[in-house]
C-alpha positions in Angstrom: 6.8 -17.5 34.3 9.7 -19.7 33.6 11.4 -19.3 30.2 10.8 -22.9 29.2 7.1 -22.7 29.9 6.8 -19.5 27.9 8.7 -20.9 24.9 6.5 -24.0 25.0 3.4 -21.9 24.8 4.8 -19.8 22.0 5.6 -23.0 20.0 2.1 -24.2 20.3 0.8 -20.8 19.2 3.0 -20.8 16.1 2.7 -24.4 15.1 -1.0 -24.8 15.5 -3.2 -22.3 13.8 -6.6 -22.1 12.4 -5.6 -24.9 10.1 -7.9 -27.3 12.1 -11.6 -27.1 11.8 -13.0 -27.2 15.3 -16.2 -29.1 16.0 -19.4 -27.7 17.5 -19.0 -24.2 16.1 -21.7 -24.4 13.4 -22.4 -21.6 11.0 -21.5 -18.2 12.6 -23.7 -16.2 10.3 -25.2 -16.3 6.9 -22.7 -15.6 4.1 -19.6 -16.6 6.1 -16.6 -17.0 3.9 -12.9 -17.9 4.5 -10.5 -15.0 4.1 -9.0 -14.8 0.6 -5.5 -14.7 2.2 -5.8 -18.0 4.1 -3.0 -20.4 3.6 -3.9 -23.7 1.8 -6.4 -25.9 3.7 -7.1 -23.2 6.3 -10.8 -22.5 6.9 -10.2 -19.7 9.4 -10.1 -16.7 9.6 -13.5 -16.0 8.1 -15.6 -13.0 7.4 -19.4 -13.1 8.0 -22.2 -11.2 6.4 -22.0 -8.4 9.0 -18.4 -7.7 8.0 -17.1 -9.3 11.3 -13.8 -11.2 11.3 -13.9 -14.6 13.0 -10.5 -15.7 14.3 -9.4 -19.1 15.6 -6.0 -20.1 17.0 -5.0 -23.4 18.5 -2.7 -22.7 21.5 -3.6 -25.2 24.3 -0.8 -24.2 26.6 -1.5 -20.4 26.4 -3.0 -18.5 29.3 -4.2 -15.5 27.3 -4.8 -14.8 23.6 -6.1 -11.6 22.0 -6.8 -10.7 18.3 -5.3 -7.2 17.5 -7.0 -5.6 14.5 -8.0 -2.0 13.5 -6.7 -0.5 16.7 -8.7 -2.8 19.0 -7.6 -5.9 21.0 -10.3 -8.6 21.3 -9.9 -11.1 24.1 -10.3 -14.7 22.7 -12.1 -17.5 24.5 -10.5 -20.9 25.0 -12.4 -24.1 24.3 -11.8 -27.5 25.8 -9.9 -28.5 22.7 -7.3 -25.7 23.2 -8.8 -23.6 20.4 -9.1 -19.9 21.0 -11.9 -18.1 19.2 -13.4 -14.6 18.8 -15.7 -12.7 16.5 -14.9 -9.0 16.1 -17.1 -6.0 15.8 -18.2 -5.1 12.3 -15.1 -3.8 10.4 -14.8 -1.3 7.6 -14.4 -2.7 4.2 -10.9 -3.1 2.8 -7.5 -4.6 3.7 -6.5 -4.8 7.4 -3.3 -6.0 9.1 -3.8 -8.0 12.3 -1.9 -10.0 14.9 -2.5 -12.4 17.8 -1.1 -11.6 21.2 -0.3 -14.8 23.0 0.7 -14.4 26.7 1.7 -10.9 25.9 3.8 -11.7 22.8 2.6 -10.4 19.4 2.7 -13.1 16.7 1.3 -13.5 13.2 -1.5 -16.0 12.4 0.0 -19.2 11.0 -3.2 -19.7 8.9 -2.8 -16.3 7.0 -0.5 -15.0 4.4 1.9 -12.4 5.8 2.4 -8.9 4.4 5.1 -6.4 5.2 3.4 -3.5 7.0 3.6 -1.6 10.4 7.4 -2.0 10.1 7.2 -5.8 10.4 5.5 -8.9 8.9 1.8 -8.9 9.7 -1.2 -11.1 8.9 -3.8 -9.7 6.6 -7.5 -10.0 6.0 -9.8 -8.4 3.5 -13.3 -7.2 4.5 -14.9 -7.4 1.0 -16.8 -4.7 -0.8 -19.6 -5.7 -3.1 -18.5 -7.3 -6.4 -19.5 -4.1 -8.2 -17.4 -1.9 -5.8 -14.3 -4.1 -5.9 -14.4 -4.9 -9.7 -11.7 -2.5 -10.5 -9.1 -4.2 -8.3 -10.3 -7.8 -8.7 -8.8 -10.2 -11.2 -10.8 -10.3 -14.4 -10.3 -13.5 -16.4 -11.8 -12.0 -19.6 -9.1 -9.4 -20.2 -5.4 -9.6 -21.0 -3.0 -9.3 -18.1 0.4 -7.8 -17.7 3.3 -9.1 -15.6 4.9 -8.0 -12.4 8.6 -8.8 -12.5 11.0 -8.9 -9.6 14.3 -7.2 -10.6 17.6 -6.7 -8.9 20.1 -3.9 -9.7 23.2 -2.4 -8.2 22.9 0.9 -6.4 26.0 3.1 -6.9 24.6 5.4 -4.2 24.3 2.7 -1.5 27.0 0.4 -2.9 24.8 -2.7 -2.7 22.2 -4.7 -4.6 18.6 -3.5 -4.4 15.2 -4.9 -5.5 12.3 -3.4 -7.3 9.1 -4.7 -8.8 8.2 -3.7 -12.4 4.8 -4.0 -14.0 4.7 -4.3 -17.8 1.4 -4.2 -19.7 0.0 -7.2 -21.5 1.1 -5.9 -24.9 4.7 -5.3 -23.9 5.8 -8.7 -25.2 3.8 -8.4 -28.5 4.8 -4.9 -29.4 8.6 -5.0 -29.4 9.0 -1.7 -31.2 6.9 0.3 -28.8 8.2 2.4 -25.9 6.1 3.1 -22.9 5.7 5.9 -20.3 6.7 5.1 -16.7 5.0 5.6 -13.4 7.3 5.3 -10.3 4.9 4.2 -7.5 6.0 4.4 -3.9 4.8 2.7 -0.7 4.4 4.4 2.7 6.1 4.3 6.1 6.6 0.8 7.6 6.0 -0.9 4.2 8.2 -1.9 1.3 8.3 -2.4 -2.5 5.9 -5.4 -2.2 3.0 -3.3 -0.9 1.5 -1.9 -4.1 1.6 -5.3 -5.8 0.4 -7.4 -2.9 -1.8 -5.2 -0.7 -2.7 -2.7 -3.4 -3.6 -5.0 -6.3 -2.1 -2.5 -8.7 -1.7 -5.0 -11.5 -5.4 -5.7 -11.5 -6.2 -2.0 -11.5 -3.8 -1.4 -14.4 -5.0 -4.4 -16.4 -8.6 -3.3 -16.1 -8.0 0.3 -17.0 -5.8 -0.5 -20.0 -8.2 -3.1 -21.3 -11.1 -0.6 -21.1 -9.1 2.3 -22.6 -9.3 4.4 -19.5 -5.6 4.8 -19.1 -2.6 4.5 -21.4 -0.5 1.4 -21.4 2.5 2.1 -19.1 5.2 0.6 -17.1 5.0 0.9 -13.3 8.1 0.7 -11.1 7.8 0.0 -7.3 11.0 0.3 -5.3 11.9 0.4 -1.6 11.7 4.0 -0.3 14.2 3.5 2.6 11.3 4.2 5.0 10.2 0.6 5.8 10.4 1.1 9.6 8.4 3.4 11.8 10.0 6.9 12.2 11.6 7.1 15.6 13.0 3.6 15.5 16.5 4.9 14.4 18.0 6.8 17.3 18.7 10.5 16.5 17.1 10.5 13.1 15.1 13.6 12.3 11.9 13.8 10.4 13.7 15.4 7.5 16.3 12.6 7.4 13.7 9.8 7.4 13.7 8.2 3.9 15.6 11.2 2.5 18.3 9.0 1.0 15.8 7.6 -1.5 15.9 10.8 -3.6 19.4 10.2 -4.8 18.7 6.5 -5.4 15.6 7.4 -7.5 17.5 9.8 -9.7 20.9 8.2 -9.9 20.1 4.5 -9.8 16.5 3.5 -10.4 15.6 5.7 -13.4 18.9 4.8 -15.2 18.3 1.1 -14.5 14.7 1.2 -15.8 15.7 3.1 -18.9 18.5 0.7 -19.6 16.5 -2.5 -19.0 13.0 -1.7 -20.3 11.6 -0.1 -23.4 10.5 3.2 -22.0 10.2 6.8 -23.1 13.0 8.9 -21.4 11.6 12.4 -21.5 9.9 14.2 -18.6 6.5 14.3 -20.4 6.4 10.5 -20.1 7.6 10.2 -16.5 5.3 10.2 -13.5 5.8 9.6 -9.8 3.2 9.0 -7.1 3.2 7.6 -3.6 1.0 6.9 -0.6 1.5 8.5 2.9 5.3 8.9 3.4 5.7 7.9 -0.2 3.6 10.9 -1.1 5.9 13.1 0.9 8.9 11.6 -0.9 7.1 12.1 -4.2 6.7 15.8 -3.6 10.2 16.2 -2.2 11.7 14.6 -5.4 9.5 15.8 -8.2 8.8 19.4 -7.1 12.6 20.0 -6.9 13.2 18.2 -10.2 10.5 19.4 -12.6 13.0 18.9 -15.4 12.6 15.2 -14.8 8.9 14.8 -14.0 5.7 16.1 -15.5 3.1 14.0 -13.6 2.8 14.0 -9.8 0.5 12.2 -7.3 0.2 12.1 -3.5 -2.3 9.6 -1.9 -2.8 10.5 1.8 0.5 12.2 1.3 2.6 13.3 4.2 2.9 16.8 2.7 3.8 18.4 6.0 2.5 22.0 5.5 2.2 23.9 8.8 -1.2 25.5 9.5 -1.2 28.9 8.0 2.0 28.4 6.0 2.1 30.2 2.6 1.8 27.7 -0.2 4.1 29.9 -2.3 7.0 29.4 0.0 7.1 25.6 0.2 9.3 23.3 -1.9 11.6 26.1 -2.9 8.8 28.4 -4.1 7.7 26.1 -6.9 4.1 27.3 -6.5 4.9 31.0 -6.5 4.5 31.3 -10.3 1.3 29.6 -11.1 1.5 30.2 -14.8 5.0 28.7 -15.0 4.1 25.7 -12.9 0.9 24.9 -14.8 2.9 25.0 -18.1 5.4 22.5 -16.7 3.3 20.0 -14.7 0.7 18.1 -16.8 -0.8 16.2 -13.8 -0.9 17.1 -10.1 -3.2 14.8 -8.1 -3.9 14.9 -4.4 -6.2 12.4 -2.7 -7.1 11.1 0.8 -9.9 9.3 2.6 -12.7 11.4 4.0 -12.1 9.8 7.5 -8.4 10.7 7.8 -6.8 14.0 8.5 -3.6 14.2 6.5 -4.2 17.8 5.4 -4.6 17.1 1.7 -7.9 18.9 1.6 -6.2 22.0 3.1 -3.4 21.9 0.7 -5.8 21.5 -2.2 -7.6 24.7 -1.1 -4.3 26.5 -0.9 -3.3 25.4 -4.3 -6.6 26.5 -5.7 -6.2 29.9 -4.2 -2.7 30.2 -5.7 -4.0 29.3 -9.2 -2.3 25.9 -9.3 -4.0 23.4 -11.6 -4.6 20.1 -9.8 -7.1 17.4 -9.1 -8.4 16.6 -5.6 -10.1 13.4 -4.8 -11.7 12.3 -1.5 -12.3 8.6 -1.0 -15.7 8.3 0.7 -15.8 6.6 4.1 -12.2 5.4 4.2 -9.3 6.1 6.6 -5.5 5.9 6.2 -5.7 2.4 4.6 -5.1 0.4 1.4 -8.7 0.9 0.1 -8.1 4.6 0.1 -4.9 4.2 -1.9 -6.4 1.7 -4.4 -9.2 4.2 -5.1 -6.7 7.0 -5.5 -4.6 5.0 -7.9 -7.8 4.2 -9.9 -8.6 7.9 -10.1 -5.0 9.0 -10.9 -4.2 6.7 -13.8 -6.6 8.1 -16.4 -5.0 11.5 -16.0 -1.6 10.4 -17.0 0.3 10.7 -20.3 -2.5 12.4 -22.3 -1.4 13.5 -25.8 
């Protein structure tokens, strides 16, 4: 194919999306609703009552278009008006990244908001749970809401400016004499500091729990874990090196910035760290080697990297070898994962139990390595923190 023809087709794919309502389609199924992440005036993509996603893309010059979601590529059918359409199989509830593949080139959907995931910008769609199931991460207009602030600071470790997002509870502005505990909350591989706020709906979870008295009012800090690409993309980088630079940044830059900028408690009893997937791995690497700085620890589908048969008492510098000492130092140790994934959190929990280490294990029913698992883990983790 000539370059000019390919570029022409790609331009059509990008410029024209599901912004146009095609004729003759009718109602696909009872209960069909537009995705909550659609851009203004975009009707598609939609989700029907069978939890199927309905995608449309106007690309009249394209020869082949597929929708790529949940590990499956769905060939799309072209109409006479140049509109490509497809209805997927039923999808599991929760948030999913997706792409279109136009003449072999992967692109985002111009009718959808984009999210940083998979090491690149991706379109996103939510397959909704029932209102009762999703209430804990859905905006509730009847309660007070905190703020999520975008902050910049200078990293002495990296010699450059960095960005973090900081959640402050609703009462932060009206209680100027109060200091708050801090949770440092990390994203996973191929994502960044926006993930927990945008895909994870953490502010809604915090607002709801604080309003109901389930968890303590706290500040939550979300920073970039230096693992926003997929491991292997950087030539020669070992697994141990991947994201390892974040430890120094956390201890030498982020914590000092937060404690200088916000009204926070600065002792270990009021400092927590948790993360999902590779962020859970980083959490264990940082906290378990600095128990003088952290008293609350959480790993959600954490990449804990214990070899089969490895003695729990020998990992992380032998921190689990003395159960009595560990249990006196760490007030919260939480490990969670989805029942449909195999991250090994259940095996580590069993090993910790046999070693006499106090901890909480949570299994999210029916979920895989996905944001719904991590929302549920956060929801279970928060009430455990900062108890008097």
